[in-house]
C-alpha positions in Angstrom: -4.3 -8.7 20.0 -7.0 -9.0 17.1 -8.0 -12.2 15.4 -5.7 -12.5 12.7 -5.9 -13.5 8.8 -7.4 -17.2 8.0 -8.5 -17.2 4.9 -6.1 -14.8 2.1 -8.4 -14.1 -1.4 -5.9 -13.1 -4.6 -8.2 -11.2 -7.3 -8.1 -11.9 -10.7 -9.2 -13.4 -14.1 -8.6 -16.9 -14.3 -7.4 -18.6 -17.8 -3.5 -17.8 -19.2 -4.7 -15.3 -21.5 -4.8 -12.8 -18.1 -2.4 -14.6 -15.6 0.2 -12.0 -16.5 -2.1 -8.9 -16.5 -2.3 -5.8 -14.4 -6.0 -6.9 -13.2 -4.1 -10.4 -11.5 -1.8 -9.0 -9.1 -3.2 -10.4 -6.9 -3.0 -13.5 -7.8 0.5 -12.9 -8.4 1.1 -12.7 -4.4 -0.8 -15.6 -3.6 1.3 -17.8 -5.9 4.4 -16.3 -3.7 3.0 -17.0 -0.7 2.3 -20.5 -2.2 5.7 -20.6 -3.3 7.2 -19.2 -0.3 5.6 -21.6 1.7 5.3 -25.6 -0.2 1.5 -24.5 -0.3 0.6 -26.3 -4.2 -3.0 -24.7 -5.2 -6.0 -27.2 -6.4 -9.1 -26.8 -8.6 -12.0 -26.2 -5.3 -15.2 -27.2 -7.4 -17.2 -26.2 -4.6 -15.7 -23.7 -3.7 -15.6 -22.4 -7.6 -11.5 -21.6 -7.4 -8.0 -22.9 -6.9 -7.2 -23.3 -3.4 -4.4 -23.8 -1.3 -3.1 -24.6 2.5 -0.2 -23.1 4.1 1.0 -23.3 7.6 2.7 -20.1 9.0 4.3 -19.8 11.7 2.0 -23.0 13.5 -1.4 -21.4 12.3 -3.3 -22.5 9.5 -4.0 -20.5 6.0 -6.4 -21.1 3.6 -5.1 -19.4 0.2 -8.3 -18.7 -2.4 -8.1 -17.3 -6.1 -12.1 -17.2 -7.7 -12.4 -18.7 -11.0 -15.7 -17.6 -11.4 -14.4 -14.1 -13.7 -13.3 -10.4 -11.3 -17.0 -9.8 -11.4 -18.7 -12.4 -9.6 -15.6 -13.4 -7.5 -17.6 -12.4 -4.4 -19.4 -16.8 -4.9 -16.6 -18.0 -4.5 -14.7 -15.7 -1.2 -18.5 -16.7 0.5 -18.7 -20.4 -0.2 -14.8 -20.5 1.4 -15.8 -18.8 4.2 -19.2 -20.0 5.2 -18.1 -23.8 4.9 -15.1 -23.3 7.0 -17.0 -21.0 9.4 -13.7 -18.2 9.1 -15.7 -14.3 9.9 -15.6 -11.6 7.5 -13.4 -9.6 9.5 -11.0 -12.9 9.1 -10.7 -12.6 5.4 -7.9 -10.3 4.0 -8.4 -9.5 0.0 -5.3 -8.9 -2.5 -5.7 -6.7 -5.2 -5.0 -4.2 -8.0 -5.3 -0.8 -7.1 -5.6 2.0 -9.4 -4.8 4.7 -7.4 -1.9 3.7 -6.1 1.2 4.2 -8.4 3.1 1.0 -9.3 4.8 -0.2 -6.4 3.0 0.9 -3.3 1.0 -0.9 -0.8 -2.4 -0.4 0.9 -3.2 -2.6 4.1 -7.0 -1.2 4.7 -9.5 -2.8 7.3 -13.5 -2.4 4.9 -14.0 0.9 3.3 -16.2 1.2 -0.8 -15.1 -0.3 -3.9 -13.3 1.7 -5.3 -15.0 0.8 -8.7 -13.1 -3.1 -8.3 -16.1 -4.7 -9.1 -14.7 -8.2 -8.0 -13.9 -5.9 -4.8 -17.7 -4.5 -4.9 -18.7 -8.4 -5.5 -17.6 -8.8 -2.6 -19.1 -6.4 -0.4 -21.8 -7.9 -2.2 -21.7 -11.2 -0.4 -20.3 -10.8 2.7 -20.2 -7.0 3.2 -17.1 -4.5 3.3 -16.0 -4.7 7.0 -12.9 -6.6 5.5 -9.1 -6.7 5.0 -8.0 -5.6 2.0 -4.4 -5.1 0.1 -4.3 -2.7 -2.5 -1.2 -3.3 -4.6 -0.8 0.0 -6.7 -0.5 0.0 -10.4 -0.7 3.3 -11.5 -3.4 4.6 -14.0 -3.6 5.2 -17.2 -4.8 8.7 -17.1 -7.8 8.3 -18.5 -10.9 6.5 -17.5 -12.1 5.4 -20.4 -8.8 3.1 -21.1 -9.0 1.7 -17.6 -10.7 -1.6 -19.5 -8.2 -2.2 -21.5 -5.6 -0.8 -19.3 -5.7 -3.2 -16.5 -6.5 -5.9 -19.5 -2.8 -5.4 -20.3 0.2 -5.9 -18.9 1.9 -4.1 -17.6 5.6 -2.6 -19.0 8.7 -3.9 -17.6 10.0 -0.8 -15.5 6.6 -0.9 -14.0 6.6 -4.7 -13.2 10.0 -4.4 -12.0 7.9 -1.4 -9.2 5.2 -4.1 -8.9 6.9 -7.2 -8.1 9.0 -5.4 -5.7 6.3 -4.7 -4.3 4.8 -8.0 -3.5 7.8 -8.5 -2.3 7.6 -6.2 0.3 4.5 -7.9 1.8 6.0 -11.3 2.0 8.0 -11.5 5.2 4.7 -9.9 6.6 2.1 -12.3 6.6 3.1 -14.0 10.3 2.0 -10.1 11.2 -1.4 -10.7 9.7 -2.5 -14.1 10.7 -1.3 -12.7 14.3 -3.9 -9.9 13.9 -0.5 -7.9 14.2 -2.2 -4.8 12.3 -0.9 -1.9 12.6 2.6 -3.4 12.5 1.6 -4.7 9.1 0.8 -1.2 8.2 3.6 1.0 8.9 5.4 -2.1 7.4 2.6 -1.8 4.5 1.9 1.5 3.5 5.0 2.9 2.3 4.8 4.9 -1.7 7.9 4.2 -3.4 9.9 7.4 -3.7 9.7 8.9 -7.1 13.6 8.7 -8.7 15.2 11.8 -9.5 15.2 13.7 -12.9 19.2 14.0 -14.4 19.0 17.2 -15.7 22.0 17.3 -18.0 23.2 20.5 -20.0 23.5 21.3 -23.6 
């Protein structure tokens, strides 16, 4: 059994104006985890973010929402990880993913940043060998529209799919803390089935 996750980071931008935007999907999952495990976030200046400590199946777990804005997320992650001596391989970063449709999830270890500024900055600070939970938000279809797309709220149907994926990821937490990553990936790495279109005769 591999060493399990000790720190989960949820990426997003600070402030109420960004709280419900697609770019904050990683924070949505952390809020759900804290709520399910009676945890409360508190602002920690030395960690440049909001921090929560919960216990799951007898294991301590740190939750971190950086308040540095997305492109400086690495500063917060490095500060907490270095303080508590958490190895890079025991860190999981949850973030929005343009290349997955709403409702899809992907758990993976390492890899590139895929153009995500938060992931890019964390990899610059710590190296790339940390776990990622990619939460699908869909793509606007045109690269020039991406910045505007991620900083707006999803439509109702999209939001329901994203929330459903986040709900599906919550029960996998014990497996992540135990280092049972193959089991976690089997449960998480499932694309939602497309809805069948109803053809009506004219």
